[in-house]
VOVEX-117084 format. One line per 3 residues: number of its first residue (from 1); for each residue z, y, x of N, C-alpha, C, CB. Coordinates in steps of 0.02 Angstrom, whole numbers, plus 50000, padded with zeros to 5 digits. Glycine has a CB too. Example, Ala and Ser with C-alpha at 12.3 -4.5 7.8 and 13.67 -1.06 7.14 Angstrom:
// residues 2
1) 50390,49716,50660,50390,49775,50615,50390,49835,50660,50452,49776,50565; 50354,49888,50642,50357,49947,50684,50394,50002,50645,50286,49970,50704
***
This chain:
// residues 257
1) 49837,57537,56335,49804,57589,56295,49768,57558,56236,49755,57631,56338; 49775,57587,56178,49741,57562,56120,49665,57568,56128,49764,57598,56057; 49628,57525,56093,49556,57526,56099,49527,57595,56081,49525,57473,56054
4) 49553,57624,56027,49527,57689,56005,49537,57741,56060,49561,57712,55940; 49596,57740,56092,49610,57788,56146,49565,57775,56205,49683,57783,56167; 49554,57712,56221,49510,57695,56278,49439,57718,56265,49512,57619,56291
7) 49415,57705,56205,49347,57728,56187,49343,57804,56188,49327,57702,56117; 49395,57837,56165,49395,57910,56164,49389,57938,56234,49458,57937,56130; 49426,57910,56280,49423,57933,56350,49354,57920,56379,49476,57897,56392
10) 49325,57864,56362,49258,57848,56387,49207,57899,56361,49237,57777,56365; 49211,57915,56297,49164,57962,56268,49171,58032,56298,49174,57966,56192; 49232,58051,56314,49243,58117,56343,49210,58124,56411,49318,58130,56350
13) 49199,58068,56444,49169,58070,56511,49094,58055,56511,49204,58020,56555; 49064,58050,56452,48993,58038,56446,48957,58101,56425,48978,57981,56397; 48901,58116,56455,48862,58175,56435,48825,58162,56370,48812,58194,56491
16) 48798,58102,56363,48764,58083,56301,48794,58017,56277,48687,58076,56312; 48797,58009,56212,48833,57953,56183,48789,57897,56156,48876,57977,56130; 48729,57913,56136,48690,57865,56095,48682,57797,56128,48622,57894,56081
19) 48663,57796,56191,48652,57732,56225,48716,57690,56226,48627,57743,56296; 48772,57723,56239,48835,57687,56241,48854,57662,56171,48891,57733,56268; 48845,57703,56121,48861,57683,56052,48818,57624,56029,48853,57742,56005
22) 48755,57627,56046,48710,57572,56028,48731,57507,56061,48638,57589,56047; 48750,57512,56124,48769,57452,56162,48834,57422,56137,48775,57469,56236; 48881,57464,56118,48948,57442,56097,48956,57435,56022,49000,57489,56124
25) 48902,57443,55985,48906,57446,55912,48930,57381,55880,48839,57464,55885; 48915,57325,55912,48930,57260,55881,48876,57236,55834,48995,57264,55844; 48823,57276,55827,48767,57259,55783,48705,57243,55824,48753,57317,55734
28) 48664,57197,55799,48674,57159,55737,48732,57110,55743,48610,57121,55718; 48765,57099,55688,48822,57054,55686,48862,57065,55623,48866,57065,55748; 48913,57024,55613,48952,57029,55551,49000,57087,55548,48990,56966,55541
31) 49019,57115,55606,49069,57168,55607,49049,57223,55656,49137,57140,55625; 49043,57283,55631,49032,57340,55675,49096,57358,55711,49005,57400,55635; 49089,57397,55763,49146,57416,55805,49185,57474,55773,49122,57435,55876
34) 49232,57457,55730,49270,57508,55693,49311,57552,55739,49314,57475,55642; 49339,57523,55791,49380,57563,55837,49337,57617,55870,49411,57518,55891; 49276,57600,55887,49231,57650,55917,49212,57703,55867,49168,57616,55945
37) 49203,57685,55804,49188,57735,55753,49244,57786,55748,49177,57701,55684; 49306,57762,55748,49363,57808,55744,49369,57851,55807,49428,57769,55732; 49349,57823,55864,49350,57862,55926,49298,57918,55923,49338,57817,55987
40) 49239,57902,55897,49187,57953,55889,49212,58008,55843,49122,57922,55861; 49246,57989,55790,49273,58038,55743,49325,58082,55777,49305,58002,55683; 49367,58052,55818,49420,58090,55851,49392,58140,55901,49468,58043,55885
43) 49341,58120,55938,49315,58161,55993,49256,58204,55973,49295,58116,56051; 49218,58181,55924,49156,58215,55906,49165,58281,55871,49117,58171,55862; 49111,58319,55869,49110,58385,55837,49057,58386,55783,49098,58441,55889
46) 49056,58439,55746,49011,58444,55688,48939,58430,55706,49016,58513,55656; 48914,58461,55759,48844,58452,55777,48829,58379,55795,48826,58497,55836; 48878,58345,55823,48869,58274,55840,48862,58232,55777,48928,58248,55882
49) 48906,58242,55729,48903,58203,55667,48839,58216,55629,48964,58220,55623; 48818,58278,55626,48757,58294,55589,48696,58264,55622,48748,58370,55583; 48695,58262,55689,48638,58231,55724,48637,58156,55711,48642,58246,55800
52) 48695,58125,55712,48697,58053,55700,48675,58035,55629,48768,58026,55712; 48687,58081,55583,48667,58069,55513,48591,58074,55504,48702,58117,55467; 48557,58096,55556,48484,58096,55553,48455,58026,55556,48455,58139,55609
55) 48498,57977,55571,48475,57907,55572,48478,57880,55500,48520,57863,55621; 48429,57900,55463,48422,57882,55393,48397,57810,55386,48374,57931,55357; 48398,57782,55325,48379,57711,55317,48312,57691,55348,48378,57693,55245
58) 48264,57736,55347,48198,57719,55376,48201,57714,55452,48146,57771,55355; 48246,57753,55483,48254,57752,55556,48306,57701,55578,48272,57821,55581; 48351,57685,55534,48409,57643,55553,48423,57593,55497,48471,57687,55567
61) 48384,57540,55493,48393,57490,55440,48460,57454,55444,48337,57440,55442; 48474,57417,55393,48537,57379,55388,48545,57332,55447,48539,57339,55323; 48606,57329,55474,48626,57282,55527,48591,57293,55593,48614,57212,55503
64) 48568,57354,55605,48540,57372,55670,48589,57416,55708,48471,57407,55662; 48585,57419,55774,48629,57464,55811,48621,57537,55789,48615,57459,55886; 48560,57555,55768,48548,57624,55746,48588,57639,55682,48473,57636,55733
67) 48599,57589,55640,48639,57600,55580,48710,57620,55600,48641,57536,55536; 48733,57594,55656,48800,57611,55680,48806,57685,55694,48817,57570,55743; 48753,57715,55720,48754,57786,55734,48764,57826,55669,48690,57808,55769
70) 48729,57805,55618,48735,57839,55553,48805,57829,55524,48683,57812,55504; 48835,57771,55535,48902,57758,55511,48952,57804,55546,48921,57684,55522; 48943,57814,55611,48986,57859,55648,48982,57930,55620,48968,57860,55723
73) 48921,57952,55606,48912,58018,55577,48945,58025,55509,48839,58035,55573; 48939,57972,55469,48968,57973,55402,49044,57980,55405,48950,57910,55365; 49077,57939,55445,49149,57942,55450,49171,58009,55479,49176,57884,55493
76) 49132,58035,55525,49148,58099,55555,49153,58156,55505,49096,58117,55606; 49117,58149,55449,49122,58201,55398,49193,58208,55370,49072,58187,55341; 49230,58153,55372,49299,58156,55350,49341,58203,55392,49330,58086,55351
79) 49328,58204,55457,49362,58251,55501,49345,58322,55483,49344,58236,55575; 49281,58334,55467,49260,58402,55449,49292,58425,55384,49184,58405,55444; 49300,58379,55337,49334,58396,55275,49405,58420,55290,49337,58335,55227
82) 49438,58384,55335,49506,58403,55353,49511,58470,55387,49536,58350,55397; 49456,58492,55416,49454,58557,55449,49438,58613,55400,49403,58556,55505; 49432,58594,55336,49419,58645,55285,49347,58651,55264,49442,58710,55309
85) 49303,58610,55293,49232,58614,55277,49217,58567,55218,49188,58594,55339; 49246,58585,55161,49242,58541,55102,49172,58539,55071,49292,58564,55050; 49126,58579,55096,49057,58574,55072,49027,58506,55087,49015,58629,55102
88) 49056,58470,55134,49029,58404,55151,49047,58350,55100,49054,58384,55219; 49088,58366,55051,49099,58318,54997,49034,58301,54962,49150,58346,54947; 48992,58351,54953,48928,58340,54919,48884,58291,54958,48890,58407,54909
91) 48884,58298,55024,48845,58252,55065,48873,58181,55061,48843,58276,55139; 48939,58176,55064,48970,58110,55059,48956,58078,54991,49045,58115,55070; 48954,58118,54939,48941,58090,54873,48870,58061,54870,48949,58143,54819
94) 48823,58094,54903,48755,58066,54907,48754,58002,54948,48706,58118,54937; 48791,58002,55004,48793,57943,55047,48827,57884,55013,48828,57960,55112; 48868,57897,54962,48902,57843,54927,48852,57794,54896,48947,57872,54872
97) 48790,57817,54885,48738,57774,54856,48686,57754,54908,48705,57809,54798; 48702,57761,54972,48656,57741,55025,48641,57666,55019,48686,57757,55096; 48579,57645,55031,48563,57573,55026,48598,57529,55077,48489,57565,55032
100) 48628,57558,55128,48661,57519,55180,48736,57516,55165,48649,57550,55251; 48762,57454,55160,48832,57448,55139,48881,57476,55191,48848,57375,55127; 48862,57475,55254,48908,57503,55305,48915,57579,55298,48884,57485,55376
103) 48862,57611,55276,48866,57683,55265,48911,57696,55204,48795,57714,55254; 48904,57655,55153,48948,57663,55095,49021,57652,55113,48928,57614,55038; 49034,57604,55158,49103,57594,55182,49125,57655,55223,49107,57530,55225
106) 49078,57683,55260,49094,57742,55300,49115,57800,55256,49035,57761,55342; 49086,57805,55197,49106,57858,55150,49180,57850,55131,49061,57856,55087; 49199,57789,55114,49269,57777,55096,49315,57793,55155,49279,57703,55074
109) 49295,57774,55215,49336,57788,55274,49343,57863,55285,49305,57755,55336; 49288,57900,55276,49290,57973,55284,49338,58004,55234,49220,58003,55277; 49334,57982,55172,49377,58009,55120,49451,57993,55135,49358,57981,55051
112) 49464,57935,55162,49532,57916,55179,49559,57960,55235,49536,57843,55200; 49518,57978,55282,49539,58023,55335,49562,58089,55305,49483,58034,55387; 49523,58115,55259,49542,58176,55225,49605,58167,55184,49484,58200,55180
115) 49610,58110,55151,49667,58097,55107,49733,58091,55144,49656,58035,55069; 49732,58076,55208,49795,58071,55246,49834,58137,55246,49780,58050,55317; 49799,58191,55240,49833,58256,55240,49820,58297,55177,49812,58296,55300
118) 49774,58273,55134,49756,58310,55074,49749,58262,55014,49690,58350,55085; 49798,58219,55005,49791,58167,54955,49786,58194,54884,49848,58119,54959; 49826,58244,54867,49824,58272,54799,49754,58297,54783,49875,58329,54792
121) 49724,58333,54829,49656,58359,54819,49606,58303,54816,49637,58409,54874; 49615,58252,54858,49568,58196,54858,49569,58160,54791,49585,58147,54915; 49629,58148,54764,49634,58114,54700,49598,58154,54645,49707,58103,54680
124) 49607,58219,54646,49574,58261,54596,49499,58258,54602,49598,58334,54603; 49474,58258,54663,49402,58253,54674,49375,58184,54655,49385,58269,54747; 49414,58132,54669,49391,58065,54652,49391,58053,54576,49435,58014,54687
127) 49432,58089,54541,49430,58086,54468,49363,58111,54442,49488,58127,54437; 49334,58159,54478,49267,58183,54461,49214,58131,54479,49252,58250,54496; 49221,58101,54538,49174,58049,54557,49176,57990,54509,49189,58025,54629
130) 49234,57977,54480,49242,57921,54434,49202,57931,54370,49315,57911,54417; 49175,57992,54360,49132,58006,54304,49059,57995,54321,49142,58078,54279; 49046,57979,54385,48977,57974,54408,48948,57905,54402,48974,57995,54479
133) 48900,57889,54446,48866,57824,54443,48911,57770,54474,48798,57827,54480; 48888,57709,54471,48929,57652,54493,48948,57658,54567,48891,57586,54481; 48902,57680,54608,48917,57688,54679,48972,57740,54691,48854,57707,54718
136) 48969,57795,54653,49019,57847,54660,49087,57822,54636,48998,57910,54621; 49087,57784,54582,49150,57755,54558,49179,57708,54610,49138,57718,54491; 49135,57669,54640,49158,57621,54691,49188,57657,54751,49100,57576,54713
139) 49156,57712,54772,49181,57750,54828,49250,57780,54812,49132,57806,54847; 49258,57805,54751,49322,57834,54731,49377,57782,54733,49316,57864,54660; 49363,57724,54705,49414,57671,54703,49431,57646,54773,49390,57612,54660
142) 49380,57633,54813,49391,57607,54881,49428,57658,54924,49325,57588,54913; 49412,57721,54917,49444,57773,54958,49518,57778,54943,49410,57840,54947; 49536,57775,54879,49605,57786,54859,49648,57723,54865,49608,57812,54789
145) 49618,57665,54860,49657,57603,54863,49665,57581,54935,49623,57548,54821; 49700,57621,54972,49714,57610,55043,49790,57616,55051,49676,57661,55089; 49823,57563,55074,49897,57564,55078,49927,57624,55111,49920,57503,55113
148) 49896,57649,55165,49927,57704,55202,49926,57770,55162,49892,57714,55268; 49887,57772,55108,49885,57833,55067,49933,57830,55008,49815,57844,55042; 49960,57772,54993,49997,57763,54930,50072,57755,54940,49970,57704,54894
151) 50099,57790,54986,50171,57785,54999,50214,57813,54944,50187,57819,55063; 50188,57860,54904,50225,57890,54850,50204,57859,54784,50214,57966,54849; 50253,57839,54744,50238,57805,54680,50195,57848,54634,50303,57787,54645
154) 50209,57913,54631,50171,57956,54586,50097,57956,54603,50197,58027,54590; 50081,57952,54667,50011,57949,54687,49980,57882,54666,50004,57958,54764; 50017,57828,54675,49992,57763,54655,49979,57760,54579,50042,57708,54675
157) 50022,57792,54541,50014,57793,54468,49949,57830,54449,50074,57826,54434; 49935,57884,54483,49873,57921,54470,49813,57878,54486,49871,57986,54512; 49817,57840,54540,49762,57796,54559,49753,57740,54508,49773,57767,54630
160) 49808,57714,54483,49804,57662,54431,49769,57688,54369,49875,57637,54413; 49782,57749,54351,49749,57778,54292,49674,57785,54305,49780,57847,54275; 49656,57803,54367,49585,57808,54384,49552,57740,54380,49577,57838,54454
163) 49585,57688,54406,49558,57620,54403,49550,57597,54330,49602,57572,54441; 49598,57615,54290,49595,57597,54219,49534,57628,54186,49659,57619,54183; 49521,57690,54201,49464,57725,54173,49398,57695,54197,49466,57799,54191
166) 49394,57680,54261,49333,57651,54289,49321,57582,54259,49337,57646,54366; 49373,57542,54254,49366,57475,54225,49342,57480,54153,49432,57437,54229; 49369,57527,54116,49348,57535,54047,49276,57553,54039,49390,57588,54014
169) 49247,57585,54091,49176,57604,54087,49129,57544,54088,49159,57651,54144; 49155,57486,54108,49114,57426,54109,49087,57408,54040,49153,57367,54138; 49126,57423,53989,49107,57404,53921,49041,57434,53900,49161,57425,53873
172) 49025,57493,53928,48963,57527,53909,48905,57512,53958,48974,57602,53905; 48918,57470,54007,48867,57455,54057,48821,57400,54032,48900,57434,54124; 48756,57414,54030,48708,57366,54006,48676,57325,54062,48654,57401,53966
175) 48659,57358,54117,48626,57323,54173,48679,57295,54220,48578,57371,54211; 48697,57233,54209,48749,57202,54250,48723,57172,54315,48784,57148,54210; 48658,57178,54327,48629,57153,54390,48613,57210,54438,48566,57113,54376
178) 48626,57271,54417,48614,57329,54460,48658,57324,54522,48629,57395,54422; 48630,57341,54580,48667,57334,54643,48729,57378,54645,48622,57351,54702; 48725,57437,54616,48783,57480,54614,48839,57451,54572,48764,57548,54587
181) 48821,57422,54516,48871,57390,54473,48904,57332,54510,48839,57366,54407; 48864,57291,54544,48891,57234,54580,48938,57256,54636,48835,57191,54608; 48921,57311,54670,48964,57337,54723,49030,57362,54693,48929,57394,54762
184) 49026,57395,54636,49086,57419,54603,49130,57361,54580,49068,57463,54543; 49099,57311,54553,49136,57253,54529,49174,57219,54586,49088,57202,54496; 49141,57211,54643,49174,57180,54701,49232,57223,54726,49124,57169,54757
187) 49223,57289,54724,49276,57333,54746,49337,57329,54702,49251,57404,54749; 49326,57328,54637,49382,57324,54590,49418,57257,54594,49358,57336,54519; 49386,57207,54624,49417,57141,54630,49478,57141,54675,49366,57091,54656
190) 49486,57194,54715,49546,57198,54757,49584,57264,54747,49527,57191,54831; 49548,57316,54724,49579,57382,54720,49640,57383,54675,49528,57432,54694; 49637,57350,54618,49694,57350,54572,49757,57325,54607,49678,57305,54511
193) 49751,57270,54644,49810,57240,54675,49840,57287,54727,49792,57173,54707; 49798,57324,54764,49823,57370,54814,49865,57425,54783,49765,57401,54854; 49840,57453,54728,49877,57507,54696,49939,57482,54660,49832,57543,54646
196) 49936,57423,54631,49992,57397,54591,50055,57386,54632,49972,57332,54558; 50048,57362,54693,50107,57347,54732,50145,57410,54752,50088,57307,54794; 50113,57468,54745,50147,57531,54762,50178,57564,54701,50097,57578,54794
199) 50167,57534,54642,50199,57557,54581,50202,57497,54534,50161,57618,54547; 50243,57447,54551,50242,57382,54515,50252,57388,54439,50295,57338,54542; 50303,57422,54417,50317,57425,54345,50260,57459,54307,50383,57463,54333
202) 50239,57516,54332,50185,57552,54300,50119,57513,54306,50178,57621,54331; 50108,57482,54364,50047,57445,54375,50041,57385,54328,50044,57421,54446; 50094,57348,54321,50092,57290,54277,50079,57311,54204,50158,57251,54281
205) 50109,57366,54184,50100,57390,54116,50027,57407,54101,50145,57450,54103; 49995,57441,54148,49925,57460,54139,49880,57399,54144,49905,57512,54191; 49893,57356,54193,49850,57298,54206,49853,57248,54149,49871,57265,54271
208) 49911,57241,54118,49920,57191,54065,49874,57205,54006,49992,57189,54042; 49853,57266,53997,49808,57282,53942,49740,57248,53950,49799,57357,53937; 49724,57228,54011,49660,57197,54024,49663,57121,54021,49633,57219,54091
211) 49721,57092,54013,49727,57019,54013,49694,56987,53954,49800,57000,54014; 49686,57022,53899,49655,56994,53839,49583,57017,53830,49695,57013,53778; 49556,57049,53881,49488,57075,53878,49437,57017,53874,49472,57119,53939
214) 49384,57026,53834,49334,56973,53826,49273,56983,53870,49312,56969,53754; 49264,57043,53898,49207,57055,53942,49213,57012,54004,49203,57130,53961; 49162,56973,54019,49164,56925,54075,49177,56959,54142,49100,56886,54079
217) 49145,57015,54153,49152,57048,54218,49222,57077,54227,49101,57103,54226; 49250,57104,54174,49318,57130,54178,49367,57072,54187,49336,57171,54115; 49356,57018,54151,49399,56959,54159,49396,56933,54231,49379,56903,54109
220) 49338,56934,54260,49330,56911,54330,49371,56956,54376,49256,56911,54351; 49368,57021,54366,49406,57069,54406,49480,57055,54400,49390,57141,54386; 49503,57044,54339,49574,57029,54327,49595,56966,54365,49587,57020,54252
223) 49555,56914,54359,49572,56850,54392,49573,56858,54468,49522,56796,54372; 49524,56893,54495,49521,56901,54567,49582,56939,54594,49457,56938,54587; 49603,56990,54559,49663,57027,54581,49725,56983,54578,49672,57089,54539
226) 49730,56942,54527,49788,56898,54520,49791,56845,54575,49788,56865,54452; 49736,56834,54610,49735,56786,54665,49762,56815,54730,49665,56761,54676; 49769,56881,54733,49788,56914,54795,49861,56900,54813,49775,56989,54789
229) 49873,56884,54876,49940,56869,54899,49988,56927,54889,49938,56849,54972; 49963,56988,54893,50007,57045,54886,50040,57047,54816,49969,57111,54898; 50003,57022,54765,50033,57019,54699,50082,56961,54693,49979,57013,54646
232) 50067,56906,54727,50114,56850,54729,50180,56872,54758,50085,56791,54769; 50178,56910,54812,50238,56934,54844,50275,56985,54800,50222,56965,54912; 50236,57023,54761,50265,57073,54717,50305,57040,54661,50211,57118,54689
235) 50274,56990,54627,50307,56958,54570,50269,56895,54552,50310,57007,54508; 50287,56839,54584,50251,56776,54575,50255,56751,54502,50279,56723,54622; 50313,56761,54470,50320,56737,54402,50274,56776,54354,50393,56745,54379
238) 50270,56841,54365,50225,56881,54323,50153,56861,54333,50234,56956,54339; 50133,56847,54395,50065,56825,54409,50050,56759,54372,50054,56815,54485; 50096,56712,54375,50087,56648,54341,50080,56658,54266,50146,56601,54356
241) 50121,56700,54237,50118,56713,54165,50052,56747,54147,50177,56757,54144; 50030,56792,54190,49967,56828,54177,49907,56782,54180,49959,56885,54227; 49907,56737,54230,49852,56688,54236,49850,56642,54176,49860,56647,54300
244) 49909,56623,54152,49911,56579,54093,49886,56616,54031,49983,56554,54080; 49903,56679,54027,49881,56719,53969,49806,56729,53969,49916,56786,53969; 49778,56745,54027,49705,56757,54028,49666,56692,54020,49686,56791,54094
247) 49696,56636,54041,49663,56571,54033,49654,56553,53959,49703,56516,54068; 49695,56582,53917,49691,56567,53846,49641,56610,53809,49757,56574,53815; 49610,56658,53844,49561,56701,53812,49492,56671,53814,49560,56769,53846
250) 49445,56708,53786,49374,56686,53785,49331,56740,53813,49352,56667,53713; 49275,56719,53842,49227,56768,53870,49180,56793,53817,49188,56736,53928; 49171,56858,53815,49127,56887,53765,49054,56868,53777,49134,56961,53764
253) 49014,56862,53724,48944,56841,53731,48899,56893,53761,48918,56821,53665; 48919,56957,53761,48874,57009,53784,48884,57029,53856,48881,57069,53741; 48931,56997,53892,48944,57015,53961,48905,56970,54008,49018,57011,53977
256) 48905,56990,54072,48867,56953,54122,48913,56940,54182,48803,56991,54144; 48902,56884,54215,48941,56868,54275,48904,56896,54336,48953,56791,54282
***
């Protein structure tokens, strides 16, 4: 039996979950129990998720077992979206800027759950988030740059256009030390490569426009994506040519690393 199924069966036989979730959370530690989070999502109901979301940052600081409870509630909202309760998009958008990185990851996971059956709508909504703050942009990119969602080339092309727009917004960003900006920058360091392999020709065409960019942060994003093995497998010669091209450029004086 898969771990998620085993956890689901366990939860079904428990009257209360909190003690078990805290014990099995994996926190404090480098990795929370993702399989258990998905089991909670599968078995849990609306009232459960909302109660778990009461573990706000003051009650459930970073890397504590209590934070795991909040993460479970966050991901659970994705199930509610799929049930037609789209009013929870607003809550997820607020959680996208939560000070706890696991909650921000939970937002992306929740959106991906919704996207498995409502990808067209998710892309349209994420285009709106891409107009928001850095955390919202990061959530939009991370949610959509998931291989299991990008099986259709047309969808991947739409995601590439969104990434292009978000990357272009860096030029107007003044505070390069803001935590939201740094989170977005790290996310874009892999998101491009994920989308590109699902629409190689279109992806390369869009991405190549950034090879001559002088902004240091954008150049860093470009270089990081070109390091990804998935792009090497896609077209090693193109990667080599792209690295050579960007190596010949210069970093602009107004950007920050």
